[in-house]
C-alpha positions in Angstrom: -5.9 -18.6 -6.5 -8.7 -16.1 -5.9 -8.0 -12.3 -5.6 -9.1 -12.4 -2.0 -6.7 -15.2 -1.2 -3.8 -13.2 -2.8 -4.5 -10.2 -0.5 -4.9 -12.4 2.6 -1.6 -14.1 1.8 0.0 -10.6 1.5 -0.7 -9.8 5.1 0.6 -13.2 6.2 3.8 -12.7 4.3 4.1 -9.2 5.8 3.8 -10.4 9.3 6.4 -13.0 8.6 8.7 -10.4 6.9 8.8 -12.7 3.9 9.6 -10.1 1.2 10.4 -12.6 -1.5 6.9 -14.1 -1.3 5.5 -10.6 -1.4 7.5 -9.8 -4.5 6.0 -12.8 -6.3 2.4 -11.4 -5.9 3.4 -7.8 -6.8 3.2 -6.7 -10.4 6.6 -5.4 -11.6 5.1 -1.9 -11.9 2.8 -2.0 -8.9 1.7 1.5 -7.8 1.7 1.8 -4.0 0.0 5.0 -2.6 0.5 6.0 1.0 -1.5 9.0 2.3 0.1 12.3 2.6 0.9 12.9 6.2 1.6 9.2 6.7 5.3 8.3 7.3 7.0 8.5 3.9 3.7 9.2 2.3 3.5 9.3 -1.5 3.5 7.0 -4.5 6.0 4.3 -5.0 6.4 2.1 -8.1 7.8 -1.4 -8.0 8.6 -3.8 -5.2 12.1 -2.3 -4.5 10.8 1.2 -3.9 8.0 -0.1 -1.7 10.3 -2.3 0.4 12.9 0.5 0.9 10.5 3.4 1.5 7.5 1.8 3.2 8.2 -1.7 4.7 11.7 -0.9 6.0 10.4 2.0 8.0 8.0 -0.2 9.9 10.7 -2.6 11.1 13.2 0.1 11.9 11.1 2.7 13.5 8.4 0.8 15.3 8.2 -1.9 18.0 5.6 -4.7 17.8 4.3 -3.2 14.6 1.1 -5.0 13.5 -1.4 -4.6 10.7 -4.5 -6.4 12.0 -7.2 -7.0 9.5 -10.7 -7.4 10.9 -12.7 -7.6 7.6 -12.1 -8.3 3.9 -14.5 -7.1 1.2 -14.4 -8.9 -2.2 -15.3 -6.7 -5.1 -13.9 -8.8 -7.9 -10.7 -7.1 -9.2 -10.7 -4.8 -6.1 -10.2 -6.2 -2.6 -10.8 -4.0 0.5 -9.2 -4.7 3.8 -10.4 -3.1 7.0 -8.5 -3.1 10.2 -6.1 -1.4 12.6 -2.5 -0.4 12.7 -0.8 -1.1 16.1 2.7 -0.4 17.4 5.0 1.8 19.5 7.0 4.5 17.8 10.6 4.1 19.0 11.7 7.7 19.1 8.7 9.0 21.1 7.9 5.8 23.1 4.2 6.3 22.3 1.7 3.5 21.5 -0.6 3.8 18.4 -3.9 2.3 17.4 -5.3 3.7 14.1 -8.1 2.4 11.9 -7.3 1.8 8.2 -8.9 0.9 4.9 -6.6 -0.7 2.2 -7.8 -1.0 -1.4 -6.0 -3.4 -3.7 -6.5 -4.0 -7.4 -5.5 -7.4 -8.7 -5.1 -8.4 -12.4 -4.0 -11.7 -13.8 -3.1 -12.9 -10.3 -0.8 -9.9 -9.4 -1.5 -6.9 -7.2 -1.2 -3.8 -9.5 -2.4 -1.0 -7.2 -2.6 -0.2 -3.5 -4.4 2.8 -1.9 -4.3 3.6 1.8 -6.9 5.4 3.9 -6.1 6.2 7.6 -6.1 9.0 10.2 -2.7 10.5 9.6 -3.2 12.9 12.5 -2.9 10.0 15.0 0.4 9.1 13.4 1.6 12.7 13.8 0.6 12.8 17.4 2.3 9.5 18.1 5.5 10.4 16.4 5.8 13.9 17.8 8.4 14.6 20.4 11.4 12.6 21.5 12.2 10.8 24.7 13.6 13.0 27.4 16.9 12.3 29.2 14.8 11.4 32.2 13.0 8.8 30.2 16.3 7.4 28.9 17.5 6.9 32.5 14.3 5.3 33.6 14.7 1.6 34.5 11.7 0.9 32.3 13.4 2.3 29.2 13.7 -0.4 26.5 11.6 -2.9 28.5 8.6 -4.0 26.5 5.2 -4.3 28.2 5.0 -7.9 27.2 8.3 -8.6 29.1 6.9 -6.8 32.2 3.7 -8.8 32.2 5.5 -12.2 31.6 7.9 -11.4 34.4 5.1 -10.7 36.8 3.2 -13.8 35.8 6.3 -15.9 36.5 6.5 -14.3 39.9 2.9 -14.3 41.0 0.7 -16.1 38.5 -2.7 -14.7 37.4 -4.4 -14.9 40.7 -1.4 -13.5 42.6 -1.3 -10.7 40.1 -5.0 -10.0 40.6 -4.6 -9.9 44.3 -2.1 -7.1 43.9 -3.8 -5.2 41.1 -7.6 -5.1 40.8 -8.1 -5.6 37.0 -10.8 -8.0 35.7 -8.6 -9.4 32.9 -6.3 -10.7 35.6 -9.2 -12.5 37.4 -11.1 -14.2 34.6 -10.6 -15.3 31.0 -6.9 -14.6 31.5 -4.7 -14.3 28.4 -1.6 -12.4 27.8 -3.1 -10.9 24.6 -6.3 -9.5 26.3 -4.3 -8.2 29.2 -1.8 -6.4 26.9 -4.7 -4.8 25.0 -6.3 -3.5 28.2 -3.0 -2.2 29.6 -2.2 -0.3 26.4 -5.6 1.3 26.4 -5.6 2.5 30.0 -2.6 4.4 31.3 -3.6 4.0 35.0 -3.6 0.2 34.7 -0.3 0.2 32.8 1.2 2.5 35.5 0.2 0.1 38.3 1.7 -2.9 36.5 4.9 -1.0 35.9 5.1 0.1 39.5 4.6 -3.5 40.7 7.3 -4.6 38.2 9.8 -2.1 39.6 8.9 -3.0 43.2 9.3 -6.7 42.5 12.7 -6.1 40.8 13.9 -4.2 43.9 12.7 -7.0 46.2 14.4 -9.6 44.2 17.8 -7.9 44.2 
């Protein structure tokens, strides 16, 4: 298996939460370096430390956490992955998109080193602050944007939704994925969708 394929498989295993498959491609003394300022930043050695101090935090502290790779660069023993982190931090309720570069070193078919590069300031801003009591009592609390959109689609369909909210992604080339990306980027659009959701819930009581 090529070094590039090993790293590509790592991201697939991570998305599937398949830690045992990840362990098989990690060197027993792998050095994993997270940037200072990143959640649990620092160096961890070995799969157990990485799983406990890095991977566990993503599943426990974030909703819909994703590591989307847009490009791989093959430099022999070193493989570079370029992409975006995406997810909502549970304690603040804030959504994050942050670019990253990951550098891996592979020797004899095993990943021996990892180095992360990202904007830690975006993480700090996303994680800062907790949900107020008012937010906790909000009927939207705990309801994912995906659930809201799917509920509205079940009620109105794409064209019925477009009649009520003037957003292009509801009118043409309609997909849940593209609509979610748009709604997460533009607060005004998300607010209109949430208001329609609450209004529809009230009407259906």
